[in-house]
MMTF fields as JSON, N, C-alpha, C and O atoms, coordinates in Angstrom:
{
  "mmtfVersion": "1.0.0",
  "mmtfProducer": "UNKNOWN",
  "numBonds": 395,
  "numAtoms": 396,
  "numGroups": 99,
  "numChains": 1,
  "numModels": 1,
  "chainsPerModel": [1],
  "groupsPerChain": [99],
  "chainIdList": ["A"],
  "bondAtomList": [4, 2, 8, 6, 12, 10, 16, 14, 20, 18, 24, 22, 28, 26, 32, 30, 36, 34, 40, 38, 44, 42, 48, 46, 52, 50, 56, 54, 60, 58, 64, 62, 68, 66, 72, 70, 76, 74, 80, 78, 84, 82, 88, 86, 92, 90, 96, 94, 100, 98, 104, 102, 108, 106, 112, 110, 116, 114, 120, 118, 124, 122, 128, 126, 132, 130, 136, 134, 140, 138, 144, 142, 148, 146, 152, 150, 156, 154, 160, 158, 164, 162, 168, 166, 172, 170, 176, 174, 180, 178, 184, 182, 188, 186, 192, 190, 196, 194, 200, 198, 204, 202, 208, 206, 212, 210, 216, 214, 220, 218, 224, 222, 228, 226, 232, 230, 236, 234, 240, 238, 244, 242, 248, 246, 252, 250, 256, 254, 260, 258, 264, 262, 268, 266, 272, 270, 276, 274, 280, 278, 284, 282, 288, 286, 292, 290, 296, 294, 300, 298, 304, 302, 308, 306, 312, 310, 316, 314, 320, 318, 324, 322, 328, 326, 332, 330, 336, 334, 340, 338, 344, 342, 348, 346, 352, 350, 356, 354, 360, 358, 364, 362, 368, 366, 372, 370, 376, 374, 380, 378, 384, 382, 388, 386, 392, 390],
  "bondOrderList": [1, 1, 1, 1, 1, 1, 1, 1, 1, 1, 1, 1, 1, 1, 1, 1, 1, 1, 1, 1, 1, 1, 1, 1, 1, 1, 1, 1, 1, 1, 1, 1, 1, 1, 1, 1, 1, 1, 1, 1, 1, 1, 1, 1, 1, 1, 1, 1, 1, 1, 1, 1, 1, 1, 1, 1, 1, 1, 1, 1, 1, 1, 1, 1, 1, 1, 1, 1, 1, 1, 1, 1, 1, 1, 1, 1, 1, 1, 1, 1, 1, 1, 1, 1, 1, 1, 1, 1, 1, 1, 1, 1, 1, 1, 1, 1, 1, 1],
  "groupList": [{"groupName": "MET", "atomNameList": ["N", "CA", "C", "O"], "elementList": ["N", "C", "C", "O"], "formalChargeList": [0, 0, 0, 0], "bondAtomList": [1, 0, 2, 1, 3, 2], "bondOrderList": [1, 1, 2], "singleLetterCode": "M", "chemCompType": "L-PEPTIDE LINKING"}, {"groupName": "LYS", "atomNameList": ["N", "CA", "C", "O"], "elementList": ["N", "C", "C", "O"], "formalChargeList": [0, 0, 0, 0], "bondAtomList": [1, 0, 2, 1, 3, 2], "bondOrderList": [1, 1, 2], "singleLetterCode": "K", "chemCompType": "L-PEPTIDE LINKING"}, {"groupName": "ILE", "atomNameList": ["N", "CA", "C", "O"], "elementList": ["N", "C", "C", "O"], "formalChargeList": [0, 0, 0, 0], "bondAtomList": [1, 0, 2, 1, 3, 2], "bondOrderList": [1, 1, 2], "singleLetterCode": "I", "chemCompType": "L-PEPTIDE LINKING"}, {"groupName": "GLU", "atomNameList": ["N", "CA", "C", "O"], "elementList": ["N", "C", "C", "O"], "formalChargeList": [0, 0, 0, 0], "bondAtomList": [1, 0, 2, 1, 3, 2], "bondOrderList": [1, 1, 2], "singleLetterCode": "E", "chemCompType": "L-PEPTIDE LINKING"}, {"groupName": "SER", "atomNameList": ["N", "CA", "C", "O"], "elementList": ["N", "C", "C", "O"], "formalChargeList": [0, 0, 0, 0], "bondAtomList": [1, 0, 2, 1, 3, 2], "bondOrderList": [1, 1, 2], "singleLetterCode": "S", "chemCompType": "L-PEPTIDE LINKING"}, {"groupName": "PHE", "atomNameList": ["N", "CA", "C", "O"], "elementList": ["N", "C", "C", "O"], "formalChargeList": [0, 0, 0, 0], "bondAtomList": [1, 0, 2, 1, 3, 2], "bondOrderList": [1, 1, 2], "singleLetterCode": "F", "chemCompType": "L-PEPTIDE LINKING"}, {"groupName": "ASP", "atomNameList": ["N", "CA", "C", "O"], "elementList": ["N", "C", "C", "O"], "formalChargeList": [0, 0, 0, 0], "bondAtomList": [1, 0, 2, 1, 3, 2], "bondOrderList": [1, 1, 2], "singleLetterCode": "D", "chemCompType": "L-PEPTIDE LINKING"}, {"groupName": "GLY", "atomNameList": ["N", "CA", "C", "O"], "elementList": ["N", "C", "C", "O"], "formalChargeList": [0, 0, 0, 0], "bondAtomList": [1, 0, 2, 1, 3, 2], "bondOrderList": [1, 1, 2], "singleLetterCode": "G", "chemCompType": "PEPTIDE LINKING"}, {"groupName": "VAL", "atomNameList": ["N", "CA", "C", "O"], "elementList": ["N", "C", "C", "O"], "formalChargeList": [0, 0, 0, 0], "bondAtomList": [1, 0, 2, 1, 3, 2], "bondOrderList": [1, 1, 2], "singleLetterCode": "V", "chemCompType": "L-PEPTIDE LINKING"}, {"groupName": "LEU", "atomNameList": ["N", "CA", "C", "O"], "elementList": ["N", "C", "C", "O"], "formalChargeList": [0, 0, 0, 0], "bondAtomList": [1, 0, 2, 1, 3, 2], "bondOrderList": [1, 1, 2], "singleLetterCode": "L", "chemCompType": "L-PEPTIDE LINKING"}, {"groupName": "HIS", "atomNameList": ["N", "CA", "C", "O"], "elementList": ["N", "C", "C", "O"], "formalChargeList": [0, 0, 0, 0], "bondAtomList": [1, 0, 2, 1, 3, 2], "bondOrderList": [1, 1, 2], "singleLetterCode": "H", "chemCompType": "L-PEPTIDE LINKING"}, {"groupName": "GLN", "atomNameList": ["N", "CA", "C", "O"], "elementList": ["N", "C", "C", "O"], "formalChargeList": [0, 0, 0, 0], "bondAtomList": [1, 0, 2, 1, 3, 2], "bondOrderList": [1, 1, 2], "singleLetterCode": "Q", "chemCompType": "L-PEPTIDE LINKING"}, {"groupName": "ALA", "atomNameList": ["N", "CA", "C", "O"], "elementList": ["N", "C", "C", "O"], "formalChargeList": [0, 0, 0, 0], "bondAtomList": [1, 0, 2, 1, 3, 2], "bondOrderList": [1, 1, 2], "singleLetterCode": "A", "chemCompType": "L-PEPTIDE LINKING"}, {"groupName": "PRO", "atomNameList": ["N", "CA", "C", "O"], "elementList": ["N", "C", "C", "O"], "formalChargeList": [0, 0, 0, 0], "bondAtomList": [1, 0, 2, 1, 3, 2], "bondOrderList": [1, 1, 2], "singleLetterCode": "P", "chemCompType": "L-PEPTIDE LINKING"}, {"groupName": "ARG", "atomNameList": ["N", "CA", "C", "O"], "elementList": ["N", "C", "C", "O"], "formalChargeList": [0, 0, 0, 0], "bondAtomList": [1, 0, 2, 1, 3, 2], "bondOrderList": [1, 1, 2], "singleLetterCode": "R", "chemCompType": "L-PEPTIDE LINKING"}, {"groupName": "TRP", "atomNameList": ["N", "CA", "C", "O"], "elementList": ["N", "C", "C", "O"], "formalChargeList": [0, 0, 0, 0], "bondAtomList": [1, 0, 2, 1, 3, 2], "bondOrderList": [1, 1, 2], "singleLetterCode": "W", "chemCompType": "L-PEPTIDE LINKING"}, {"groupName": "THR", "atomNameList": ["N", "CA", "C", "O"], "elementList": ["N", "C", "C", "O"], "formalChargeList": [0, 0, 0, 0], "bondAtomList": [1, 0, 2, 1, 3, 2], "bondOrderList": [1, 1, 2], "singleLetterCode": "T", "chemCompType": "L-PEPTIDE LINKING"}, {"groupName": "ASN", "atomNameList": ["N", "CA", "C", "O"], "elementList": ["N", "C", "C", "O"], "formalChargeList": [0, 0, 0, 0], "bondAtomList": [1, 0, 2, 1, 3, 2], "bondOrderList": [1, 1, 2], "singleLetterCode": "N", "chemCompType": "L-PEPTIDE LINKING"}, {"groupName": "CYS", "atomNameList": ["N", "CA", "C", "O"], "elementList": ["N", "C", "C", "O"], "formalChargeList": [0, 0, 0, 0], "bondAtomList": [1, 0, 2, 1, 3, 2], "bondOrderList": [1, 1, 2], "singleLetterCode": "C", "chemCompType": "L-PEPTIDE LINKING"}],
  "groupTypeList": [0, 1, 2, 3, 4, 5, 6, 7, 8, 2, 9, 4, 7, 10, 1, 11, 6, 12, 8, 3, 8, 13, 5, 6, 13, 12, 3, 14, 15, 4, 1, 16, 12, 14, 13, 9, 15, 4, 7, 14, 14, 7, 10, 12, 8, 4, 7, 14, 9, 17, 12, 18, 7, 5, 6, 4, 5, 2, 8, 12, 14, 4, 14, 14, 5, 15, 9, 9, 9, 13, 12, 12, 8, 3, 12, 11, 12, 6, 8, 14, 12, 7, 6, 16, 8, 10, 2, 3, 8, 12, 13, 14, 11, 12, 7, 7, 7, 12, 4],
  "groupIdList": [1, 2, 3, 4, 5, 6, 7, 8, 9, 10, 11, 12, 13, 14, 15, 16, 17, 18, 19, 20, 21, 22, 23, 24, 25, 26, 27, 28, 29, 30, 31, 32, 33, 34, 35, 36, 37, 38, 39, 40, 41, 42, 43, 44, 45, 46, 47, 48, 49, 50, 51, 52, 53, 54, 55, 56, 57, 58, 59, 60, 61, 62, 63, 64, 65, 66, 67, 68, 69, 70, 71, 72, 73, 74, 75, 76, 77, 78, 79, 80, 81, 82, 83, 84, 85, 86, 87, 88, 89, 90, 91, 92, 93, 94, 95, 96, 97, 98, 99],
  "secStructList": [7, 7, 7, 3, 3, 3, 3, 7, 7, 7, 5, 7, 7, 1, 1, 1, 7, 5, 3, 3, 7, 1, 1, 7, 2, 2, 2, 2, 2, 7, 7, 7, 7, 3, 3, 3, 3, 6, 6, 3, 3, 3, 3, 3, 3, 3, 3, 3, 3, 6, 6, 3, 3, 3, 3, 3, 3, 3, 3, 3, 3, 6, 6, 3, 3, 3, 3, 7, 7, 7, 2, 2, 2, 2, 2, 2, 2, 6, 7, 7, 6, 6, 7, 7, 7, 3, 3, 3, 3, 3, 3, 7, 1, 1, 7, 7, 7, 7, 7],
  "xCoordList": [-2.621, -1.988, -0.651, -0.603, 0.511, 1.911, 2.278, 2.041, 2.831, 3.129, 4.306, 5.327, 4.221, 5.346, 5.82, 5.301, 7.177, 8.296, 9.171, 9.453, 9.318, 10.079, 10.518, 9.919, 11.543, 12.106, 11.6, 11.509, 11.292, 10.875, 11.673, 12.681, 11.034, 11.29, 9.693, 8.825, 9.357, 8.37, 8.165, 8.794, 7.583, 7.649, 5.984, 5.089, 5.834, 5.228, 4.246, 4.584, 2.932, 1.936, 0.83, 0.76, -0.042, -1.018, -1.883, -2.26, -2.207, -3.3, -2.319, -1.639, -1.64, -0.75, 0.315, 0.379, 1.039, 2.181, 2.127, 1.501, 3.005, 3.277, 4.104, 5.01, 4.554, 5.926, 5.47, 4.722, 6.443, 5.873, 6.038, 6.948, 5.274, 4.867, 6.2, 6.559, 6.724, 7.645, 7.254, 7.94, 5.846, 4.904, 3.686, 3.394, 3.126, 1.243, 0.689, 0.855, -0.046, -1.073, -2.034, -2.356, -2.448, -3.99, -2.337, -2.506, -1.289, -0.584, 0.126, 0.384, 0.344, 1.238, 0.257, 0.607, -0.95, -2.12, -2.923, -3.635, -3.192, -4.408, -5.411, -6.147, -5.571, -6.981, -6.798, -5.88, -8.225, -8.819, -8.31, -8.136, -8.045, -8.278, -9.766, -10.422, -10.239, -11.873, -11.993, -11.019, -13.606, -13.652, -13.123, -13.223, -12.428, -12.052, -13.097, -13.767, -13.17, -13.759, -14.186, -13.866, -15.012, -15.24, -14.084, -12.866, -14.632, -12.811, -11.657, -10.637, -11.721, -10.326, -10.452, -11.183, -9.73, -9.855, -8.635, -7.6, -8.635, -6.727, -7.416, -8.523, -6.256, -6.545, -6.248, -5.559, -7.196, -7.464, -6.331, -6.344, -5.047, -4.303, -4.103, -4.573, -3.369, -2.963, -1.431, -0.888, -0.68, 0.735, 1.445, 0.904, 2.871, 3.839, 4.776, 5.245, 4.836, 6.1, 6.693, 6.015, 8.242, 9.072, 8.243, 8.045, 7.869, 6.879, 5.98, 5.886, 5.169, 4.299, 2.837, 2.81, 1.851, 0.681, 0.195, 0.279, -0.709, -1.818, -2.769, -2.432, -3.874, -4.721, -4.189, -3.591, -4.211, -4.484, -4.407, -4.838, -4.158, -4.921, -3.542, -2.761, -3.479, -2.77, -3.103, -3.342, -3.276, -3.751, -2.349, -1.131, -3.129, -2.199, -2.775, -3.972, -1.102, -0.837, 0.055, 1.016, 0.031, 1.18, 1.76, 2.954, 0.951, 1.886, 2.328, 2.664, 2.41, 2.82, 2.232, 1.12, 2.604, 1.772, 2.115, 3.145, 1.355, 1.648, 1.126, -0.079, 1.499, 0.843, 0.672, 1.617, -0.786, -0.672, -0.351, -1.446, 0.365, 0.828, -0.451, -0.358, -1.183, -1.736, -0.629, 0.485, -1.126, -0.294, -0.195, 0.929, -1.08, -0.891, 0.28, 0.943, 0.509, 1.208, 2.586, 3.427, 2.849, 4.128, 4.44, 5.466, 3.403, 3.874, 4.771, 5.831, 3.545, 3.898, 5.177, 5.916, 5.299, 6.959, 7.856, 8.921, 7.708, 8.851, 9.62, 10.804, 8.727, 9.229, 8.542, 7.367, 9.37, 8.534, 8.871, 9.802, 8.433, 8.597, 10.512, 11.351, 10.398, 12.458, 13.138, 14.244, 12.497, 12.734, 12.764, 11.858, 13.753, 13.606, 13.283, 13.958, 12.164, 11.54, 11.328, 11.595, 10.84, 10.575, 9.485, 9.06, 8.572, 6.906, 6.788, 7.391, 5.915, 5.536, 4.041, 3.183, 3.75, 1.822, 1.44, 2.307, -0.566, -0.659, -2.149, -2.333, -3.214, -4.399, -4.867, -4.525, -6.054, -6.782, -7.705, -8.171, -8.022, -9.221, -10.187, -10.868, -11.104, -12.288, -12.405, -11.711, -13.747, -13.714, -13.294, -13.939, -12.21, -11.263, -12.124, -11.665, -12.922, -13.745, -12.935, -12.262, -13.17, -12.274, -12.613, -13.779, -11.629, -12.086, -11.803, -12.0],
  "yCoordList": [11.719, 11.939, 11.318, 10.096, 12.022, 11.868, 10.375, 10.003, 9.625, 8.662, 8.632, 9.219, 7.933, 8.042, 6.261, 5.146, 6.93, 5.24, 5.75, 6.818, 4.287, 4.385, 2.841, 2.046, 2.461, 0.925, 1.04, 2.056, -0.366, -0.566, -1.988, -2.378, -2.708, -3.599, -4.312, -3.582, -5.254, -6.428, -6.637, -7.633, -6.135, -6.839, -7.483, -7.092, -8.524, -9.499, -8.27, -7.206, -8.798, -8.272, -9.239, -10.443, -8.548, -9.524, -10.015, -11.186, -9.364, -10.248, -10.019, -11.04, -9.109, -9.434, -8.542, -7.548, -8.886, -8.149, -6.876, -6.547, -6.073, -4.382, -3.866, -4.7, -2.724, -2.048, -0.461, 0.242, -0.197, 1.212, 2.369, 2.427, 3.053, 3.962, 5.521, 5.441, 6.5, 7.461, 8.55, 9.572, 8.441, 9.89, 10.174, 9.615, 10.783, 11.025, 11.044, 11.996, 10.062, 10.105, 11.235, 11.833, 11.482, 12.486, 14.097, 14.548, 14.374, 15.341, 15.488, 16.533, 14.168, 14.122, 14.298, 14.916, 13.608, 13.462, 14.439, 14.71, 15.335, 16.078, 15.498, 15.702, 14.338, 13.687, 12.811, 12.145, 13.131, 12.794, 11.138, 10.533, 10.31, 8.845, 8.781, 9.801, 7.622, 7.388, 6.163, 5.53, 5.815, 4.648, 3.521, 3.617, 2.232, 0.946, -0.148, -0.854, -0.222, -1.169, -1.119, -0.021, -1.945, -1.545, -0.737, -0.883, -0.223, 0.667, 0.801, 1.24, 0.488, 0.917, 2.235, 2.008, 3.669, 4.326, 4.466, 4.249, 4.918, 5.208, 5.456, 5.8, 5.127, 5.273, 3.803, 2.888, 4.08, 2.955, 3.406, 4.543, 2.261, 2.697, 1.491, 0.354, 2.112, 1.156, 0.874, 1.726, -0.122, 0.169, -1.033, -2.056, -0.674, -2.473, -2.522, -1.651, -3.716, -4.31, -5.081, -5.96, -4.919, -5.023, -6.016, -7.207, -4.464, -4.569, -5.486, -6.301, -5.818, -6.868, -6.035, -6.075, -5.42, -4.685, -5.38, -6.601, -4.108, -4.932, -3.237, -2.053, -3.898, -2.856, -3.041, -4.114, -2.135, -2.012, -1.032, -0.087, -0.505, 0.274, 0.591, -0.25, 1.861, 2.488, 2.897, 4.095, 2.6, 2.729, 3.445, 3.478, 3.885, 4.292, 3.702, 3.605, 3.003, 2.403, 2.93, 3.148, 3.294, 3.43, 5.276, 5.572, 6.046, 7.126, 6.914, 7.977, 6.148, 5.625, 5.3, 4.918, 5.216, 4.795, 3.649, 3.661, 2.665, 1.066, 0.654, 0.901, 0.068, -0.16, -1.65, -2.427, -2.072, -3.279, -4.637, -5.188, -5.427, -6.17, -7.928, -9.054, -7.464, -9.095, -9.988, -9.671, -11.061, -12.684, -13.093, -13.549, -13.121, -13.257, -12.699, -13.347, -11.069, -10.004, -10.516, -10.763, -10.687, -11.165, -12.789, -13.256, -13.098, -14.781, -14.51, -14.946, -13.419, -13.203, -12.612, -12.838, -11.87, -11.252, -11.628, -11.064, -12.767, -13.721, -13.259, -13.465, -12.67, -11.914, -12.37, -12.736, -12.36, -12.43, -11.718, -10.964, -11.603, -10.659, -10.92, -11.808, -9.28, -9.296, -8.865, -8.325, -9.109, -8.388, -7.153, -6.517, -6.484, -4.87, -4.808, -5.345, -4.103, -4.221, -2.474, -1.408, -2.725, -1.173, -1.297, -2.441, -0.226, 0.114, 1.363, 2.396, 1.14, 2.408, 2.675, 1.982, 3.777, 3.828, 4.855, 5.544, 5.296, 6.237, 5.96, 4.817, 6.944, 6.619, 6.218, 6.506, 5.211, 4.574, 5.556, 6.351, 5.501, 6.612, 6.18, 7.017, 4.743, 4.406, 3.241, 2.227, 3.697, 2.209, 2.22, 2.959, 1.53, 1.709, 1.165, 1.602, 0.573, 0.157, -1.464, -2.008, -2.019, -3.31, -4.456, -4.582, -5.505, -6.518, -7.661, -8.83],
  "zCoordList": [-11.354, -10.05, -10.005, -10.143, -9.82, -9.253, -8.758, -7.609, -9.656, -8.967, -8.162, -8.518, -7.017, -5.983, -5.855, -5.896, -5.676, -6.069, -4.286, -3.741, -3.938, -2.814, -2.832, -3.555, -2.044, -1.493, 0.075, 0.764, 0.424, 1.561, 1.995, 1.407, 3.148, 3.81, 3.74, 4.216, 3.362, 3.706, 5.107, 5.466, 5.97, 7.478, 7.528, 6.779, 8.566, 8.763, 9.351, 9.869, 9.086, 9.701, 10.432, 10.183, 11.385, 12.277, 11.003, 11.068, 9.985, 8.841, 8.118, 8.227, 7.227, 6.1, 6.157, 6.879, 5.468, 4.967, 4.347, 3.339, 5.221, 4.601, 4.216, 4.197, 3.759, 3.601, 3.696, 3.017, 5.101, 5.472, 4.417, 3.59, 4.534, 3.216, 3.633, 4.808, 3.025, 3.635, 3.49, 3.494, 3.313, 3.331, 3.957, 5.014, 3.551, 4.357, 3.273, 2.511, 2.982, 1.535, 1.524, 0.498, 2.638, 2.927, 1.804, 0.671, 2.599, 2.579, 1.05, 0.453, 0.641, -0.713, -2.228, -3.234, -2.032, -3.033, -2.746, -3.713, -1.485, -1.28, -1.555, -2.52, -0.303, -0.395, 0.85, 1.328, 1.206, 2.538, 2.959, 1.901, 4.07, 3.955, 3.587, 3.375, 3.524, 3.259, 4.183, 4.591, 4.553, 4.958, 3.824, 2.6, 4.74, 3.44, 4.037, 3.283, 5.29, 5.713, 6.788, 7.243, 7.843, 9.24, 10.321, 10.421, 10.742, 11.596, 10.929, 11.461, 9.898, 9.092, 7.935, 6.97, 8.005, 7.034, 6.429, 7.059, 4.887, 4.106, 2.831, 2.418, 2.4, 0.239, -0.011, 0.44, -1.034, -2.284, -3.216, -3.687, -3.574, -4.077, -5.605, -5.658, -6.582, -7.545, -7.271, -6.567, -7.684, -7.641, -8.347, -8.767, -8.392, -8.931, -7.637, -6.905, -7.664, -6.569, -7.439, -7.97, -7.825, -8.51, -9.693, -9.936, -10.313, -11.963, -11.568, -12.486, -10.55, -11.083, -10.268, -9.038, -10.911, -10.735, -9.918, -9.779, -8.937, -8.145, -7.426, -7.412, -6.985, -6.429, -5.099, -5.006, -3.702, -2.314, -1.283, -1.943, -0.049, 0.618, 1.518, 1.965, 1.636, 2.389, 3.696, 3.549, 4.982, 6.125, 7.245, 7.071, 8.256, 9.048, 10.065, 10.334, 11.054, 12.404, 12.791, 12.053, 14.035, 15.306, 14.508, 14.556, 14.008, 13.7, 12.31, 11.788, 11.735, 10.195, 9.464, 9.829, 7.744, 7.114, 6.329, 5.654, 6.352, 5.517, 4.262, 4.286, 3.011, 2.361, 2.345, 2.476, 2.152, 2.659, 2.006, 2.116, 1.465, 0.06, -0.125, 0.364, -0.79, -0.526, -1.016, -1.435, -0.886, -0.45, -1.759, -1.972, -2.947, -3.948, -4.741, -5.552, -4.325, -5.205, -4.779, -5.643, -3.458, -3.139, -4.264, -4.759, -4.278, -4.512, -6.131, -6.579, -6.749, -8.091, -8.41, -9.368, -7.505, -7.091, -6.903, -7.154, -6.367, -6.015, -4.456, -4.19, -3.65, -2.642, -1.35, -1.391, 0.015, 1.28, 2.324, 2.039, 3.689, 4.758, 4.974, 4.827, 5.47, 5.173, 3.731, 3.689, 2.766, 1.269, 1.156, 1.695, 0.464, 0.131, -1.21, -2.088, -1.42, -2.532, -3.136, -2.581, -4.257, -5.046, -5.013, -4.851, -5.147, -5.04, -5.551, -5.259, -6.373, -7.263, -7.067, -7.612, -6.213, -5.789, -6.524, -7.06, -6.77, -7.103, -6.374, -5.956, -6.204, -5.809, -7.418, -8.565, -6.6, -7.438, -7.756, -6.94, -9.156, -9.375, -9.513, -10.105, -9.199, -9.438, -8.741, -8.684, -8.057, -6.922, -5.769, -5.026, -5.18, -4.159, -2.916, -1.86, -2.793, -1.918, -1.661, -2.537, -0.351, 0.008, -0.661, -1.033, -0.931, -2.013, -1.02, -1.353]
}
């Protein structure tokens, strides 16, 4: 699958920080969203944030798509809510359940 890259601002979220994804992953990757955990569907992805690799999820909320950012990745990349970051993401090939 093609790696998608974009810049975005880290926004503080209800449960964790996130960056808005400027495309619909289902359309871009021809993959439907799947159950991730109770009450949430989305796309398991592997990515890079300012050159730090991570696994996470893209979920839909408020008619937009959001890449959830694990706090440990933000710390490793030395970024926080309000920072503009460069993101690269692609669908995760194996596994993909909630961690």
